[in-house]
RODO-2510 file (C-alpha; in nm, 4 decimals, decimal comma):
residues 186
     n   res          X          Y          Z
     1     m    -0,0005    -0,0003    -0,0002
     2     a     0,2782     0,2417     0,0857
     3     r     0,4349     0,1555    -0,2420
     4     r     0,1236     0,2736    -0,4304
     5     v     0,1275     0,6071    -0,2483
     6     v     0,4922     0,6638    -0,3440
     7     c     0,4112     0,5687    -0,7018
     8     g     0,1090     0,8023    -0,6917
     9     r     0,3315     1,0834    -0,5630
    10     r     0,5751     1,0147    -0,8440
    11     r     0,2895     1,0325    -1,0937
    12     g     0,1688     1,3533    -0,9350
    13     t     0,5206     1,5013    -0,9516
    14     l     0,5566     1,3825    -1,3090
    15     a     0,2189     1,5281    -1,3986
    16     l     0,3130     1,8638    -1,2427
    17     f     0,6476     1,8567    -1,4248
    18     c     0,4749     1,7794    -1,7581
    19     a     0,2199     2,0555    -1,6970
    20     a     0,5002     2,3047    -1,6230
    21     l     0,6767     2,2031    -1,9465
    22     a     0,3528     2,2419    -2,1429
    23     i     0,2895     2,5888    -1,9993
    24     a     0,6490     2,6898    -2,0777
    25     a     0,6095     2,5644    -2,4339
    26     v     0,2829     2,7586    -2,4809
    27     c     0,4437     3,0764    -2,3444
    28     k     0,7439     3,0322    -2,5730
    29     a     0,5130     2,9751    -2,8716
    30     a     0,3194     3,2893    -2,7844
    31     r     0,6428     3,4886    -2,7669
    32     m     0,7570     3,3396    -3,0987
    33     g     0,4204     3,4336    -3,2578
    34     a     0,4667     3,7897    -3,1390
    35     a     0,8129     3,8028    -3,2918
    36     t     0,6874     3,6740    -3,6266
    37     a     0,4169     3,9424    -3,6331
    38     s     0,6946     4,2052    -3,6173
    39     d     0,8851     4,0252    -3,8900
    40     f     0,5861     4,0285    -4,1260
    41     t     0,6589     4,2283    -4,4410
    42     l     0,4304     4,3427    -4,7193
    43     t     0,4694     4,5708    -5,0212
    44     n     0,2737     4,8956    -5,0526
    45     i     0,1004     4,9774    -5,3787
    46     d     0,4017     5,1875    -5,4823
    47     g     0,6243     4,8757    -5,4586
    48     k     0,8066     4,9621    -5,1340
    49     a     0,8432     4,6878    -4,8688
    50     h     0,7254     4,7611    -4,5133
    51     s     0,7553     4,5550    -4,1988
    52     l     0,5144     4,5545    -3,9066
    53     a     0,8222     4,6237    -3,6939
    54     e     0,8106     4,9792    -3,8321
    55     y     0,4921     5,0346    -3,6329
    56     r     0,6321     4,9151    -3,2987
    57     g     0,5072     5,1493    -3,0239
    58     k     0,1720     5,1951    -3,1995
    59     i    -0,1470     4,9961    -3,1899
    60     v    -0,1981     4,8420    -3,5353
    61     v    -0,5304     4,7532    -3,6924
    62     l    -0,4360     4,5264    -3,9835
    63     n    -0,7240     4,4428    -4,2119
    64     f    -0,6997     4,1653    -4,4728
    65     w    -0,9235     4,2208    -4,7755
    66     a    -0,9564     4,1893    -5,1542
    67     t    -1,1266     4,3818    -5,4324
    68     w    -1,3435     4,0779    -5,5162
    69     c    -1,4638     4,0397    -5,1525
    70     l    -1,8201     4,1669    -5,1145
    71     p    -1,8122     4,2254    -4,7340
    72     c    -1,4811     4,4118    -4,7801
    73     r    -1,6623     4,6674    -4,9899
    74     e    -1,8620     4,7644    -4,6802
    75     e    -1,5895     4,7182    -4,4222
    76     m    -1,3068     4,9102    -4,5884
    77     p    -1,4908     5,2471    -4,6040
    78     m    -1,5916     5,2031    -4,2386
    79     l    -1,2286     5,1444    -4,1355
    80     s    -1,1126     5,4383    -4,3482
    81     k    -1,3622     5,6678    -4,1720
    82     l    -1,2733     5,5288    -3,8272
    83     a    -0,8948     5,5686    -3,8679
    84     p    -0,8782     5,9529    -3,8355
    85     r    -1,0452     5,9250    -3,4927
    86     y    -0,7205     5,7651    -3,3725
    87     d    -0,4594     5,9677    -3,5676
    88     q    -0,3376     6,1510    -3,2571
    89     k    -0,3442     5,8382    -3,0375
    90     d    -0,0657     5,6298    -3,1923
    91     v    -0,3032     5,3930    -3,3675
    92     v    -0,2452     5,3034    -3,7301
    93     f    -0,4891     5,1315    -3,9651
    94     l    -0,3375     4,9253    -4,2460
    95     a    -0,5036     4,7240    -4,5245
    96     a    -0,3362     4,4112    -4,6679
    97     s    -0,4812     4,2910    -4,9974
    98     l    -0,5129     3,9242    -5,0880
    99     d    -0,5616     4,0182    -5,4533
   100     d    -0,3428     3,8082    -5,6787
   101     a    -0,1479     3,9324    -5,9820
   102     q    -0,4633     3,9144    -6,1995
   103     t    -0,6733     4,1420    -5,9737
   104     q    -0,4090     4,3717    -5,8153
   105     g    -0,4590     4,6154    -6,1015
   106     k    -0,8106     4,6799    -5,9714
   107     i    -0,6869     4,8052    -5,6342
   108     p    -0,6301     5,1735    -5,7249
   109     h    -0,9785     5,2024    -5,8824
   110     f    -1,1345     5,0303    -5,5787
   111     l    -0,9582     5,2672    -5,3380
   112     e    -1,0645     5,5751    -5,5375
   113     k    -1,4227     5,4574    -5,5825
   114     k    -1,4653     5,3735    -5,2137
   115     k    -1,2634     5,6776    -5,0974
   116     i    -1,0195     5,4644    -4,8960
   117     a    -0,7442     5,6687    -4,7330
   118     l    -0,5646     5,3840    -4,5544
   119     p    -0,2122     5,2645    -4,6290
   120     v    -0,2681     4,9638    -4,8578
   121     f    -0,0306     4,6717    -4,9077
   122     t    -0,0260     4,3793    -5,1445
   123     g     0,1148     4,0306    -5,1174
   124     a    -0,1038     3,8905    -4,8385
   125     t    -0,1959     3,5254    -4,8875
   126     p    -0,4164     3,2609    -4,7245
   127     e    -0,0977     3,1346    -4,5565
   128     v    -0,0563     3,4762    -4,3906
   129     l    -0,4098     3,4457    -4,2512
   130     k    -0,3222     3,1059    -4,1102
   131     r     0,0028     3,2375    -3,9659
   132     f    -0,1986     3,4917    -3,7644
   133     s    -0,4713     3,2389    -3,6762
   134     l    -0,7319     3,4304    -3,8775
   135     g    -0,8995     3,1345    -4,0430
   136     e    -0,9494     3,1075    -4,4159
   137     i    -1,2003     3,3835    -4,5034
   138     i    -1,1798     3,7549    -4,5605
   139     p    -1,2303     4,0129    -4,4466
   140     a    -1,0266     3,9425    -4,1380
   141     t    -0,8727     4,1904    -3,8955
   142     l    -0,5768     4,1554    -3,6653
   143     i    -0,5210     4,4107    -3,3876
   144     l    -0,1682     4,4291    -3,2529
   145     d    -0,0688     4,5929    -2,9244
   146     r     0,2150     4,8443    -2,8985
   147     d     0,4726     4,5644    -2,8729
   148     g     0,3535     4,4112    -3,2002
   149     t     0,1829     4,1216    -3,0246
   150     p    -0,1472     4,0039    -3,1701
   151     a    -0,4101     4,1097    -2,9136
   152     f    -0,7385     4,0577    -3,1031
   153     r    -0,8640     3,8785    -3,4130
   154     i    -1,1849     3,9423    -3,6019
   155     e    -1,2810     3,6813    -3,8617
   156     g    -1,5398     3,8073    -4,1056
   157     e    -1,6717     4,1602    -4,1417
   158     a    -1,5835     4,3780    -3,8436
   159     s    -1,8221     4,6401    -3,7134
   160     k    -1,7128     4,9842    -3,6068
   161     r    -1,8000     4,8815    -3,2504
   162     d    -1,5894     4,5615    -3,2746
   163     v    -1,2796     4,7556    -3,3756
   164     a    -1,3291     5,0646    -3,1584
   165     a    -1,3939     4,8654    -2,8383
   166     r    -1,0682     4,6720    -2,8802
   167     v    -0,8587     4,9753    -2,9759
   168     e    -1,0052     5,1746    -2,6851
   169     w    -0,9291     4,8949    -2,4416
   170     l    -0,5675     4,8834    -2,5578
   171     l    -0,5440     5,2638    -2,5380
   172     s    -0,6742     5,2520    -2,1825
   173     e    -0,3717     5,0365    -2,0872
   174     r    -0,6091     4,7409    -2,0595
   175     a    -0,8297     4,8945    -1,7941
   176     g    -1,1797     4,7546    -1,7492
   177     k    -1,3253     4,4360    -1,8876
   178     q    -1,1298     4,2866    -2,1732
   179     p    -1,3235     4,2480    -2,4989
   180     k    -1,3376     3,9009    -2,6597
   181     i    -1,0013     3,8074    -2,8084
   182     l    -1,1613     3,6350    -3,1103
   183     i    -1,4789     3,7373    -3,2864
   184     k    -1,6233     3,5233    -3,5670
   185     n    -1,8640     3,7294    -3,7781
   186     f    -1,9727     3,4788    -4,0416
***
């Protein structure tokens, strides 16, 4: 009987050790994910490469969209109108297009027609969405904190309230109740 207790204690110790290793691995993976967000690079519509690391110290609202995406046609103007509200608060709104080589030529016309005044980048892919755990549909929005760490994800069309609540919470230094980390609007 005493032997079983010792064995049980060993199992308990082993279980605690395994749990500690698992927690350490998850924390390391989270830190690695944050680092890869900063390393993410896209090209603006003028052909110049930009990294998310350039926006370190600012809250970043990164929207993934395409000219052929019907919900994007509603969401992009909303984001473009919301962005000036945060100009003086170190918040930047960026738009990353998933348009391929065949449809990228439509981007300038789309931006002009919809009166989009956001910095727009090309070269986003479904793999990029997966990298940021944004699923497989667009629109999708990733909100990064000032350290470049993904703080919130919105899969599907975001509402003004969805975005503003998360940005405001980050601006408040995370005071009050935290909004949902993941929203699925589809």
